[in-house]
C-alpha positions in Angstrom: 35.4 -9.2 10.0 32.0 -11.0 10.5 31.1 -10.3 6.7 34.4 -11.7 5.9 33.7 -15.0 8.0 30.1 -15.3 6.5 31.6 -14.9 3.1 34.2 -17.8 3.6 31.5 -20.0 5.1 29.2 -19.6 2.0 32.2 -20.3 -0.3 33.0 -23.5 1.8 29.3 -24.6 1.5 29.2 -23.9 -2.4 32.5 -25.7 -2.8 31.1 -28.9 -1.1 28.0 -29.0 -3.0 30.1 -28.4 -6.3 32.5 -31.2 -5.6 29.7 -33.5 -4.5 27.7 -33.0 -7.4 30.8 -33.3 -9.7 31.9 -36.6 -8.0 28.3 -38.1 -8.6 28.4 -37.2 -12.2 31.9 -39.0 -12.2 30.3 -42.1 -10.5 27.8 -42.1 -13.6 30.6 -43.6 -15.8 30.5 -47.0 -13.8 28.8 -50.0 -15.7 27.2 -52.6 -13.9 27.3 -56.5 -14.6 24.7 -58.6 -12.7 23.5 -62.1 -12.5 23.4 -65.1 -10.4 26.1 -67.5 -9.2 25.0 -71.4 -9.5 26.7 -74.7 -9.7 26.4 -76.7 -13.0 23.4 -78.5 -11.9 21.6 -74.9 -12.3 19.8 -75.9 -9.0 22.0 -74.4 -6.1 22.7 -70.9 -5.7 25.9 -70.1 -4.2 25.8 -67.3 -1.5 28.8 -65.6 -0.5 30.8 -66.3 -3.6 33.7 -63.8 -4.3 33.7 -62.3 -8.0 37.0 -60.3 -8.6 37.7 -58.2 -11.9 41.4 -57.9 -12.4 42.1 -55.0 -14.9 44.6 -55.6 -17.6 45.6 -52.1 -17.4 47.8 -51.7 -14.2 46.4 -48.0 -13.9 42.9 -49.3 -13.0 42.1 -50.9 -9.8 40.7 -54.2 -9.1 36.9 -54.5 -8.6 35.0 -57.0 -6.5 31.5 -58.2 -5.6 30.0 -60.7 -3.1 26.8 -62.7 -4.0 24.1 -62.3 -1.7 22.0 -65.3 0.0 20.1 -65.7 -3.3 23.4 -66.1 -5.3 22.9 -62.6 -7.0 25.6 -60.3 -7.7 26.2 -57.0 -8.9 29.7 -56.0 -10.1 30.5 -52.3 -11.3 33.3 -51.8 -13.8 34.7 -48.9 -15.5 33.6 -48.3 -18.9 35.7 -49.5 -21.8 38.3 -51.2 -19.3 39.4 -54.7 -20.3 39.1 -57.3 -17.0 39.9 -60.8 -16.3 36.9 -61.7 -14.0 37.5 -64.7 -11.6 34.8 -66.6 -9.4 35.8 -68.5 -6.5 33.7 -70.6 -3.9 34.8 -73.2 -1.4 34.5 -76.7 -2.7 34.2 -75.5 -6.4 36.6 -75.0 -9.3 37.6 -71.3 -10.1 36.0 -69.8 -13.0 37.9 -67.3 -15.1 36.8 -65.1 -18.1 37.8 -62.0 -19.9 35.2 -59.0 -20.2 35.0 -55.5 -21.4 32.1 -53.3 -19.9 30.7 -51.2 -22.6 27.2 -51.0 -21.2 25.0 -52.8 -18.3 24.7 -56.3 -19.0 23.4 -59.8 -17.3 25.5 -63.0 -17.0 24.8 -65.9 -14.8 27.9 -67.8 -13.5 28.2 -71.4 -13.3 30.7 -73.3 -11.1 32.0 -76.8 -11.2 32.3 -78.9 -8.2 35.7 -80.2 -7.3 36.0 -83.9 -8.0 39.2 -84.3 -5.6 39.3 -82.1 -2.5 43.1 -82.9 -2.1 44.1 -81.3 -5.0 46.3 -78.3 -4.1 44.8 -74.9 -5.0 46.9 -71.8 -5.1 45.2 -68.4 -5.5 47.4 -65.6 -6.8 45.1 -63.0 -5.2 43.5 -63.0 -1.6 39.7 -62.7 -1.4 38.9 -59.1 -0.4 35.9 -60.1 1.7 35.2 -63.4 3.1 31.8 -64.2 4.7 31.4 -67.2 7.2 28.4 -67.4 9.5 28.8 -64.8 11.9 32.1 -63.4 10.8 33.1 -61.1 7.9 36.8 -60.8 7.0 38.0 -57.9 5.1 41.6 -58.0 3.7 42.5 -54.4 3.9 45.2 -54.1 1.0 42.2 -54.4 -1.4 40.7 -51.2 -0.1 43.4 -49.0 1.1 45.7 -46.7 -1.1 48.5 -46.1 1.3 47.7 -42.5 2.4 45.8 -43.7 5.5 47.3 -42.7 8.8 45.0 -44.4 11.4 42.9 -47.4 11.8 39.8 -45.3 11.5 40.8 -44.2 8.0 41.1 -47.7 7.0 37.7 -48.8 8.4 36.0 -45.9 6.7 36.8 -47.5 3.3 35.4 -50.9 4.3 32.1 -51.6 2.8 29.6 -51.8 5.6 31.6 -50.2 8.3 31.2 -46.6 9.4 33.0 -44.5 11.9 31.9 -41.1 13.3 34.1 -38.2 14.2 34.4 -39.4 18.0 35.7 -42.9 17.0 32.4 -44.8 17.3 32.2 -47.7 15.0 29.2 -49.3 13.3 29.4 -52.3 11.2 26.3 -53.9 9.6 24.1 -51.1 11.0 25.2 -52.3 14.6 27.6 -50.5 17.0 30.7 -51.8 17.7 31.1 -52.7 21.4 34.4 -54.6 21.6 37.7 -54.1 19.7 40.2 -57.0 19.7 43.7 -57.2 18.4 45.0 -60.7 17.3 42.0 -62.0 19.1 42.9 -60.3 22.5 40.9 -57.5 23.9 42.5 -54.2 23.1 42.8 -52.2 26.5 39.0 -52.7 27.5 37.6 -53.1 24.2 36.9 -49.3 23.9 36.7 -48.6 19.9 37.9 -44.8 20.5 41.2 -45.6 21.7 41.7 -48.2 18.9 40.6 -46.5 15.9 42.2 -43.3 16.8 45.7 -44.6 17.6 46.5 -48.0 15.8 48.6 -47.3 12.8 46.8 -48.0 9.4 50.0 -49.6 7.9 50.1 -52.4 10.7 46.7 -53.7 9.9 46.2 -56.7 7.5 42.8 -58.0 8.1 39.5 -56.6 9.8 37.1 -59.1 11.2 33.6 -58.4 12.2 32.4 -60.8 14.8 28.7 -60.6 15.4 27.1 -62.2 18.6 30.6 -62.0 20.0 31.2 -63.9 23.5 34.7 -64.2 24.6 33.9 -67.6 26.0 33.1 -69.8 23.0 31.1 -72.3 24.5 28.4 -69.8 26.0 27.6 -68.5 22.4 24.3 -69.6 21.6 23.3 -69.8 25.3 23.9 -66.1 26.5 21.9 -63.7 24.4 24.9 -61.6 23.3 24.2 -58.8 21.0 27.6 -57.6 20.9 29.5 -56.8 17.6 33.3 -56.9 18.0 36.1 -56.2 15.6 39.2 -58.2 15.5 42.2 -56.4 14.0 44.8 -58.9 12.3 48.3 -57.4 12.1 50.6 -57.9 9.2 53.2 -60.7 9.3 56.0 -58.0 10.0 53.9 -56.5 13.0 53.4 -59.8 15.0 56.6 -59.6 16.7 57.4 -56.0 16.2 57.5 -52.6 17.9 55.6 -50.1 15.9 53.6 -46.7 16.4 54.0 -43.1 16.0 54.9 -39.8 17.6 53.4 -36.5 16.9 54.5 -33.1 18.3 53.2 -29.8 17.5 53.5 -26.1 18.5 51.4 -22.8 17.7 50.6 -19.3 18.2 50.0 -18.1 22.0 52.1 -21.0 23.4 49.8 -23.8 22.1 51.5 -27.5 22.2 50.7 -30.9 21.5 52.8 -34.1 22.3 51.1 -37.2 21.4 52.9 -40.8 21.4 51.5 -44.1 20.4 53.8 -47.2 20.8 52.8 -50.7 20.5 54.6 -53.9 20.9 53.4 -57.3 19.9 54.6 -60.7 20.1 53.0 -64.3 20.4 53.3 -64.2 24.4 53.6 -60.4 25.2 51.4 -57.5 24.3 52.2 -53.9 25.3 50.4 -50.8 24.2 51.0 -47.1 25.4 49.1 -44.1 24.4 49.9 -40.7 25.6 48.7 -37.1 25.2 49.8 -33.7 26.6 48.3 -30.7 25.0 46.5 -27.4 25.7 44.6 -27.1 22.4 41.2 -28.6 23.6 41.7 -32.2 22.8 39.9 -34.3 25.5 41.5 -37.9 25.3 38.9 -39.3 27.8 35.2 -38.5 27.6 32.0 -39.6 29.7 31.2 -42.4 27.2 34.7 -43.8 27.7 34.3 -43.4 31.4 31.0 -45.4 31.5 32.6 -48.1 29.4 35.7 -48.6 31.5 33.7 -48.7 34.5 31.9 -51.8 32.9 32.8 -55.5 32.9 30.9 -56.4 36.1 27.6 -58.0 36.3 27.5 -59.6 33.0 24.7 -62.1 34.0 22.1 -59.5 35.0 21.4 -55.9 33.8 22.5 -53.5 36.7 20.6 -50.1 35.6 21.0 -48.7 39.0 24.6 -48.9 39.0 24.8 -47.4 35.5 22.5 -44.5 36.5 24.4 -43.8 39.7 27.8 -43.8 37.8 26.5 -41.4 35.2 25.4 -39.0 38.0 28.4 -38.9 40.1 30.7 -35.8 40.3 33.5 -36.8 37.9 30.8 -37.8 35.3 29.5 -34.2 35.4 32.9 -33.0 34.8 33.4 -35.3 31.9 30.0 -34.4 30.3 31.4 -31.0 29.6 32.9 -30.9 26.1 33.1 -27.1 25.6 35.6 -24.8 27.6 37.4 -21.6 27.4 40.8 -23.3 27.9 41.9 -26.6 28.5 45.2 -28.3 29.5 45.2 -32.2 29.2 47.6 -34.8 30.2 46.6 -38.3 29.4 48.4 -41.6 29.7 47.2 -45.3 28.9 49.0 -48.5 29.4 48.0 -51.9 28.5 50.0 -55.0 29.0 49.1 -58.5 28.2 51.1 -61.4 29.0 50.5 -65.0 28.1 51.9 -67.2 31.0 51.2 -70.4 29.1 48.8 -71.6 26.4 45.9 -71.8 29.0 46.7 -68.5 31.0 46.8 -64.8 30.3 47.3 -61.7 32.3 45.6 -58.6 30.9 46.2 -55.3 32.8 45.6 -51.5 32.3 46.4 -48.2 33.8 44.9 -45.0 32.7 45.6 -41.6 34.2 44.3 -38.4 33.4 44.9 -34.6 34.7 43.4 -31.6 33.4 43.1 -27.9 34.0 40.1 -26.6 32.6 38.2 -23.1 32.3 34.3 -23.1 31.3 32.0 -20.1 31.1 28.1 -20.4 30.4 25.4 -17.8 30.0 22.0 -19.0 30.9 18.6 -17.6 30.3 16.4 -19.6 32.5 12.5 -19.5 32.2 10.6 -20.8 35.4 7.2 -21.9 35.5 5.6 -22.0 38.8 1.9 -21.5 40.1 2.1 -17.8 39.6 3.2 -17.9 36.0 6.5 -17.4 34.1 9.8 -15.4 35.2 13.1 -15.2 33.7 16.6 -15.6 35.2 19.8 -14.6 33.5 22.8 -16.4 35.1 26.5 -16.3 34.1 28.6 -19.2 35.6 32.5 -19.2 35.5 34.6 -22.4 36.7 38.2 -23.4 36.8 38.7 -27.1 37.5 41.8 -29.1 38.4 40.9 -32.8 37.8 42.7 -35.9 38.1 41.8 -39.6 38.0 43.7 -42.9 38.1 42.2 -46.1 37.0 43.4 -49.5 36.8 42.5 -53.1 36.2 44.1 -56.6 36.0 42.5 -59.6 34.9 43.6 -63.2 35.0 42.1 -65.4 32.4 42.5 -69.1 32.6 41.0 -71.5 30.3 42.3 -75.2 31.3 40.3 -76.7 28.3 37.4 -75.9 25.7 34.9 -76.5 28.3 36.1 -74.5 31.3 36.8 -70.8 31.7 38.0 -68.7 35.0 38.4 -65.1 34.9 39.4 -63.0 38.1 39.1 -59.1 37.8 40.7 -56.6 40.3 39.5 -53.0 39.7 40.6 -49.5 41.3 39.6 -46.0 40.6 41.0 -42.9 42.3 39.6 -39.6 41.7 40.3 -36.0 42.8 38.8 -33.0 41.4 39.4 -29.4 42.8 37.2 -26.4 41.3 36.5 -22.7 42.0 34.2 -20.4 40.2 31.8 -17.5 40.2 28.1 -17.2 39.7 26.1 -14.1 38.9 22.3 -14.6 39.1 19.7 -11.9 38.1 16.0 -12.3 38.5 13.0 -10.1 39.8 14.9 -7.0 40.1 17.7 -8.9 42.3 21.3 -9.6 41.5 23.5 -11.9 43.6 27.4 -12.9 43.0 28.8 -15.9 44.5 32.3 -17.4 44.7 32.3 -21.0 44.8 34.7 -23.8 45.8 34.4 -27.6 45.4 36.5 -30.5 46.3 35.9 -34.1 45.3 37.8 -37.1 46.4 36.6 -40.6 45.8 38.0 -44.1 45.6 36.4 -47.4 44.2 37.6 -50.9 44.7 36.2 -54.2 43.0 37.0 -57.7 42.9 35.1 -60.0 40.5 35.4 -63.8 39.9 33.8 -65.6 36.8 33.7 -69.2 36.6 32.1 -71.0 33.6 32.0 -74.9 32.7 30.3 -77.1 30.2 29.7 -80.4 31.8 28.0 -81.8 28.7 26.2 -80.8 25.7 23.1 -80.4 27.8 24.5 -78.9 30.9 26.6 -75.5 31.4 27.1 -73.7 34.5 28.3 -70.0 35.0 29.0 -68.4 38.5 29.9 -64.6 39.1 30.7 -63.1 42.4 31.5 -59.5 43.0 32.8 -57.5 46.2 33.1 -53.7 45.9 33.9 -50.8 48.1 33.2 -47.1 47.4 34.1 -44.0 49.2 33.1 -40.5 48.1 33.8 -37.3 49.9 32.3 -34.1 47.9 32.8 -30.9 49.8 31.5 -27.4 48.6 31.6 -23.7 49.6 29.4 -20.8 48.7 30.4 -17.3 49.5 28.5 -13.9 49.0 27.9 -10.8 50.5 24.2 -11.0 50.5 21.7 -13.2 52.2 20.5 -16.1 50.3 18.0 -19.2 50.7 16.2 -16.7 53.4 14.0 -18.9 55.4 15.3 -22.1 54.3 19.1 -21.7 55.7 19.7 -20.2 59.2 22.1 -17.7 58.4 23.8 -15.3 61.0 24.2 -11.7 59.8 27.7 -11.0 58.8 29.8 -8.8 56.3 30.4 -12.0 54.1 28.5 -15.3 54.1 30.6 -18.1 53.7 28.5 -21.5 53.8 30.2 -24.8 53.9 28.8 -28.3 53.0 30.8 -31.6 53.6 29.5 -34.9 52.5 30.6 -38.5 52.7 29.3 -41.6 51.3 30.6 -45.2 51.9 29.2 -48.4 50.0 30.2 -52.0 50.5 28.4 -54.5 48.4 28.4 -58.2 47.8 27.0 -59.8 44.7 26.5 -63.4 43.7 24.8 -65.0 40.6 24.6 -68.4 39.6 23.2 -69.6 36.4 22.4 -72.9 34.8 21.9 -73.5 31.0 20.0 -76.7 30.3 19.9 -77.7 26.5 17.2 -80.1 25.9 17.8 -80.2 22.2 18.7 -77.8 19.3 15.3 -76.0 19.5 14.7 -76.0 23.2 16.7 -74.5 26.3 15.7 -73.8 29.8 17.8 -71.4 32.2 17.6 -71.4 35.7 19.1 -68.2 37.6 19.7 -67.7 41.4 21.3 -64.7 42.9 21.6 -62.3 45.7 22.9 -58.5 46.0 23.7 -57.1 49.3 24.7 -53.5 49.9 25.7 -51.5 53.1 25.7 -47.9 52.7 26.6 -45.0 54.8 26.0 -41.3 54.2 26.6 -38.4 56.2 26.1 -34.5 55.3 26.9 -31.4 57.5 26.4 -27.7 56.7 27.7 -24.8 58.6 28.6 -20.9 58.4 32.0 -19.8 59.0 31.6 -16.2 60.4 34.2 -13.4 60.2 34.9 -13.2 63.9 36.2 -17.1 63.5 33.1 -18.6 65.1 31.0 -21.3 63.4 27.2 -21.3 63.0 26.5 -25.1 62.8 23.2 -25.7 61.0 22.5 -28.8 62.8 20.6 -27.1 65.5 18.1 -26.1 63.0 17.3 -29.5 61.3 20.2 -29.6 58.8 22.9 -32.6 59.0 22.3 -36.2 58.2 23.7 -39.6 59.3 22.2 -42.5 57.6 22.8 -46.2 57.8 21.1 -48.0 54.7 21.0 -51.5 53.8 19.6 -53.1 50.7 19.2 -56.6 49.8 17.8 -58.3 46.6 17.4 -62.1 46.5 16.1 -63.6 43.1 15.2 -66.6 41.3 14.6 -66.8 37.6 13.3 -69.4 35.1 13.4 -68.8 31.4 12.4 -70.9 28.6 13.9 -70.4 25.0 12.8 -72.1 21.8 13.3 -72.0 18.2 10.8 -72.7 15.7 11.4 -71.8 11.9 12.6 -68.3 11.7 11.4 -67.4 15.3 13.6 -67.5 18.5 11.6 -66.7 21.9 12.8 -66.6 25.2 10.4 -65.9 28.0 11.3 -65.6 31.3 10.0 -65.0 34.9 12.1 -63.6 38.0 10.9 -63.8 41.4 12.6 -61.1 43.6 12.6 -60.6 47.4 13.7 -57.1 48.1 14.2 -55.7 51.5 15.6 -52.2 52.5 15.9 -50.4 55.7 17.6 -47.2 57.0 18.5 -45.9 60.5 18.9 -42.1 61.1 18.3 -39.7 64.1 16.1 -42.2 65.7 14.2 -43.0 62.9 14.1 -46.6 61.5 12.2 -47.4 58.3 12.1 -51.1 57.2 10.6 -52.2 53.8 10.1 -55.5 52.2 8.4 -56.4 49.0 8.2 -59.8 46.8 7.5 -59.3 43.3 7.4 -61.4 40.1 9.2 -59.8 37.0 8.4 -60.9 33.7 10.7 -60.7 30.7 10.3 -61.6 26.9 12.6 -61.6 23.7 11.3 -62.7 20.8 13.4 -62.4 17.2 12.4 -63.3 13.8 15.7 -63.9 11.4 14.4 -63.7 7.9 18.3 -64.4 7.0 21.6 -63.6 8.3 21.1 -60.0 7.6 17.6 -59.2 8.4 16.0 -59.3 11.6 13.1 -58.2 13.5 13.4 -58.1 17.4 10.9 -57.5 20.2 11.8 -56.9 23.8 9.6 -56.5 27.1 11.3 -55.9 30.5 9.5 -54.8 33.9 11.7 -52.9 36.2 12.0 -52.0 39.8 14.3 -48.9 40.9 14.8 -48.0 44.4 15.4 -44.6 45.8 18.9 -43.0 46.2 20.4 -42.7 49.8 20.3 -39.0 49.7 16.6 -39.3 48.8 16.0 -40.9 52.3 17.7 -38.4 54.3 15.2 -37.1 56.8 17.0 -33.6 57.8 17.7 -30.8 55.5 20.6 -30.6 53.1 22.0 -28.0 50.7 21.4 -28.9 47.1 23.0 -25.8 45.5 23.3 -22.0 46.2 19.5 -21.8 45.5 17.9 -25.1 46.5 17.5 -27.1 49.8 16.6 -30.9 49.9 14.9 -32.8 52.3 14.3 -36.7 51.7 11.7 -39.1 53.0 12.7 -42.2 54.8 9.7 -44.1 53.7 10.0 -43.8 49.9 9.2 -47.0 48.2 10.4 -48.4 44.8 9.6 -47.2 41.2 8.3 -49.5 38.7 8.0 -49.2 35.0 7.6 -51.3 31.9 9.8 -51.2 28.8 8.9 -52.3 25.3 11.1 -52.2 22.3 10.7 -53.2 18.6 13.7 -53.1 16.3 14.3 -53.9 12.7 17.7 -54.5 11.1 18.7 -55.1 7.5 22.2 -55.2 6.0 23.3 -56.2 2.4 26.8 -55.9 1.1 25.3 -56.9 -2.3 23.1 -54.0 -2.4 25.2 -51.7 -0.4 22.2 -51.1 1.8 21.8 -50.7 5.6 18.6 -50.1 7.4 17.8 -50.0 11.1 14.6 -48.8 12.5 13.2 -48.8 16.2 10.3 -48.2 18.5 10.6 -47.9 22.3 7.8 -47.1 24.7 8.4 -46.8 28.5 5.5 -46.5 31.0 6.0 -45.7 34.9 3.2 -46.8 37.0 4.7 -45.5 40.1 7.7 -43.3 40.8 9.5 -40.9 43.1 8.8 -37.6 42.3 10.3 -34.0 43.2 7.8 -31.6 45.1 9.2 -28.3 44.7 8.2 -25.0 46.7 9.5 -22.2 44.4 9.8 -18.8 45.4 11.8 -16.7 42.8 14.7 -19.0 42.1 14.9 -20.5 45.2 13.8 -24.0 45.8 12.6 -26.2 48.6 12.7 -29.9 47.2 11.1 -32.8 49.0 10.4 -36.4 47.8 7.0 -38.3 47.5 5.7 -41.5 45.9 3.6 -40.6 42.5 1.2 -43.1 41.1 -0.1 -41.4 38.0 1.3 -43.1 35.0 3.8 -41.3 32.9 4.6 -42.3 29.4 7.6 -41.9 26.9 7.9 -42.8 23.4 11.1 -42.9 21.1 11.7 -43.8 17.7 14.8 -43.9 15.4 15.5 -44.6 11.8 18.8 -45.0 10.0 19.0 -45.5 6.2 22.1 -46.0 4.1 22.7 -46.9 0.4 25.9 -47.1 -1.3 26.1 -47.0 -4.9 29.7 -47.7 -6.0 31.6 -44.7 -4.7 28.7 -42.7 -3.5 26.7 -43.4 -0.2 23.4 -41.7 0.8 22.2 -41.8 4.2 19.1 -40.5 6.1 18.7 -40.5 9.8 15.9 -39.7 12.1 15.0 -39.6 15.8 11.8 -38.6 17.7 10.9 -38.3 21.2 7.7 -37.6 22.9 7.5 -37.4 26.9 4.6 -36.7 29.1 5.3 -36.2 32.8 4.1 -34.5 35.7 5.6 -31.7 37.7 4.6 -30.9 41.4 5.2 -27.3 42.0 3.9 -25.0 45.0 1.4 -27.7 45.8 0.1 -27.9 42.1 0.2 -30.8 39.9 0.5 -30.2 36.4 1.2 -32.3 33.2 4.1 -31.4 30.9 4.8 -32.5 27.4 8.1 -32.4 25.4 8.2 -33.4 21.9 11.6 -33.4 19.6 12.4 -34.6 16.1 15.8 -34.8 14.5 16.3 -35.4 10.7 19.5 -35.7 8.8 20.3 -36.2 5.3 23.8 -36.7 3.9 26.0 -37.8 1.0 29.5 -39.2 1.1 31.9 -40.1 -1.6 34.6 -42.7 -1.7 37.0 -41.9 -4.5 40.6 -42.8 -5.1 41.5 -40.0 -7.1 39.1 -37.2 -6.5 38.3 -35.1 -3.3 36.0 -37.1 -1.1 33.2 -35.1 0.8 30.8 -35.6 3.3 27.6 -33.1 3.0 24.7 -33.2 5.0 21.9 -31.1 6.7 20.0 -31.7 10.2 16.8 -30.2 11.1 15.7 -30.5 14.8 12.5 -28.8 16.1 11.5 -29.3 19.7 8.4 -28.1 21.7 8.1 -28.0 25.4 4.4 -27.6 26.7 3.3 -26.8 30.5 0.1 -26.0 31.6 0.5 -22.1 31.2 3.1 -21.8 28.4 4.5 -23.5 25.1 8.0 -23.2 24.1 9.3 -23.8 20.6 13.0 -24.2 19.7 14.5 -25.1 16.1 18.1 -26.2 15.7 19.4 -26.7 12.0 22.9 -27.9 11.0 24.7 -27.9 7.6 28.0 -29.6 7.8 30.7 -30.7 5.2 33.9 -32.7 5.5 36.6 -32.7 2.9 39.1 -35.5 2.6 41.6 -35.1 -0.4 44.8 -36.9 -1.2 46.7 -35.1 -4.2 50.1 -35.3 -5.7 50.5 -38.6 -3.8 52.1 -37.2 -0.9 49.6 -34.4 0.4 46.7 -35.0 2.4 44.2 -32.1 2.7 41.2 -32.3 5.5 38.6 -29.8 6.0 35.5 -29.6 8.4 32.7 -27.0 8.3 29.4 -26.7 10.1 26.9 -23.9 10.3 24.5 -24.0 13.0 21.2 -22.0 13.4 19.6 -21.8 16.7 16.2 -20.3 16.9 14.3 -19.8 20.3 11.0 -19.0 18.7 9.4 -18.3 21.9 11.8 -15.6 22.9 12.3 -14.6 19.2 16.0 -15.1 19.6 18.2 -16.3 16.4 21.9 -17.2 16.6 23.9 -18.5 13.5 27.4 -19.6 14.0 29.9 -21.3 11.9 32.7 -23.7 13.1 35.4 -24.8 10.6 39.0 -26.4 10.7 41.3 -27.5 8.3 44.7 -29.2 8.0 47.4 -30.2 5.3 49.5 -33.1 6.1 52.7 -34.1 4.0 54.4 -37.3 4.0 56.7 -38.4 1.2 56.2 -42.1 0.3 58.1 -44.5 2.3 59.5 -41.7 4.6 58.9 -42.0 8.3 58.5 -38.2 8.8 55.2 -36.1 8.3 54.5 -32.5 8.4 51.1 -30.9 9.0 49.4 -27.6 9.3 46.4 -27.3 11.0 43.7 -24.6 12.2 40.9 -25.2 14.4 37.8 -22.5 15.0 38.9 -21.1 11.8 36.3 -18.3 12.0 37.1 -17.8 15.7 33.6 -18.1 17.4 33.4 -17.7 21.0 30.0 -19.1 22.1 27.7 -22.1 21.2 24.1 -22.4 22.2 21.7 -25.1 23.1 18.4 -25.5 25.3 17.3 -28.0 27.8 14.1 -28.8 29.9 13.3 -30.0 33.3 10.3 -30.1 35.5 9.7 -26.4 35.9 12.7 -24.8 34.2 13.5 -24.2 30.6 17.1 -23.3 29.8 18.5 -21.4 26.9 22.3 -21.7 27.4 25.5 -20.1 25.7 28.7 -21.8 26.2 32.0 -20.6 25.7 34.5 -22.5 23.2 38.2 -22.4 22.5 39.5 -19.6 20.5 41.1 -20.2 16.8 44.3 -22.3 17.1 46.8 -22.8 14.4 49.5 -25.3 14.9 52.4 -26.8 13.0 52.8 -30.5 13.7 55.7 -33.0 13.0 55.1 -36.7 13.1 57.5 -39.7 12.9 56.2 -43.4 12.1 58.3 -46.0 13.9 
């Protein structure tokens, strides 16, 4: 069977290369017409003029081009096809002429200014792409063929827009951060929910909005780097209910139900997305969770809150995307109601319940002062997770110079888990049963008010009140003594150790910002704010004995009860000026930080004042080419568990003890980024360098004996450096796009293990090359290869890993009504230090049939075609190198039925 799987994999690879090469050869039949669009004075070059080529043969498709900032255009035509070419530009008479392409040619186009702007001009053909300042508008009818099912398939056919397999969208080389429908935020603006669910046939236009700001009069004042997509619906969909329903079933009791329902009218918008399946489709991911928790603190970066959120218990569950089995129930409802022309109410509720089974096998390599030793660890878990998230926003805009938004947010989480751990090392073998229970609630109230008093003076105010409660509980059960010398266990037939924790945080925040516009070239911004947080943390560990008595560890230095208070009051002054192509904003922020904690008779009080500089500098060579430099100096403060003065269980193999006297971390961040995008040349180029330097940090000090760890925290003042670089190049020539992507990371950091300080280095590079085709009548393929070597160096060892991946994706519409899709990935994983090599193939395919003008669709699909059971990866930490195998879902064959409303 393995030989058959490998043979099929090779056939898939060869077929991909064959079709790609064949398609490129077909592309070679295109003929280029180039030139410059000018006015009749021959002095003005017209940028963003539309050149349309209408074929006289109805079997051929319309071709188009847009002139660049120099007036240059490149129009690709089919050989020996007769066209009528029309050129249009605002304020000029339309130019029309006939042309037959037999060979590459050059032709300058001269337009005549209109003598009477009141003359009515009727265009029989709508312009496919319209460029106006920060907005690019695509009329989708010029690009789609009718077989598209979802918005993502429409976006992939638009020049300059890309959609990855997760639903993340990039346009003009930048990531799309907000999605709107009819100028209103869709749910929270998350691109994944929009592109994977909005029906393709409802879309009339797609607008790309650069430097997006929902408050119009703040644009140009706030440094928004957001890129938004605004989806315009067809006329018949502007007061209409539409959507689709998909149901499916497969062998071994597999099922899927996926409804998408949308209702739009001028005053009421209602969107519902549902998902019920046991085929491993996870409707809500970690990136979604982090995005949906956003929306607060827009006037200042809140890195601490972001890091805290990414580390919480629910985030750790969402970060896992590979599982043996998964049943997922998901529902999302979004309602927007226009109360009046000045007031909108926008609300959403999202609920997700899932039952998941996971399994991992780890080869862990520990590095201590004695040398290296290995641990093998098998971990099985069963999770029952539920969360409910809701938000209501009142948006009131009494006039064009005033805006008020009030947000109420609630999140409820309940996660239960049980599992097993089998660990073997140094001749010992220990088996654990584990139970976890996490319950959490998060409430936030936010108010934002902005007012433009005059052209020179604008004010923004933001106030936030929040309350969080988190109660994670854990149980470890085994028949052997563990953490000997660290945990005061009493002898028993079975050892049951419980941990109970509770964390409460109440915080208040206020930010006031004044924008003073001296003139078009000079701005002064003043910011005043304060953030106040009250946090209570308790932890308790004990042993439940078989005779019913309790061994409370608090008599042996365990158990914590901490009252923690933190205040940051700050004042900032920023100066922004424009000179030539340069825009520079320099700032200096004065912060007064104070934090104290009380616990077990210990009181620690801290206060520090600091000036934190910031600098943004941007060179805009033209509207599609920029160079940007940024510098920030940051302060980061210890988590409350790092301040705990008593012992606390970290896991079955670790005990932690904090330090109440920890100070703040300080680090510097530098970044340089270059962006270039050209519709004219079909080119996209992004490159960036980032350098971070920590000058003082909070470090783990670990005493390691076998796999058991005792961890404390200390301040560390040796500098630690990290560098990262990224490169993304894409070039589209007619129907073929070629791309090269590269990433690199270099980190040097210190580890403190067994009273020894050593310096570690990690280096990794990832390089990807790919080719993608966009044909109307031929199979479309995306074929690529990724090579990713990484090196991790410690004082006593050097570890090399090499991952490589070949991937191919097929998308083919044939006989008008059939749509074939296929995905293949071959991954080769090499642990060169351990001399281990693993190769696995992942493949999926689907065949969809829907007769034109019929609402019914039928699909047969198969995932994990070769039925592989494990994937591999590696990771590094201070003293641990982990080689991990993770179980994945088995082969699933499904039949699906869909109905389009």
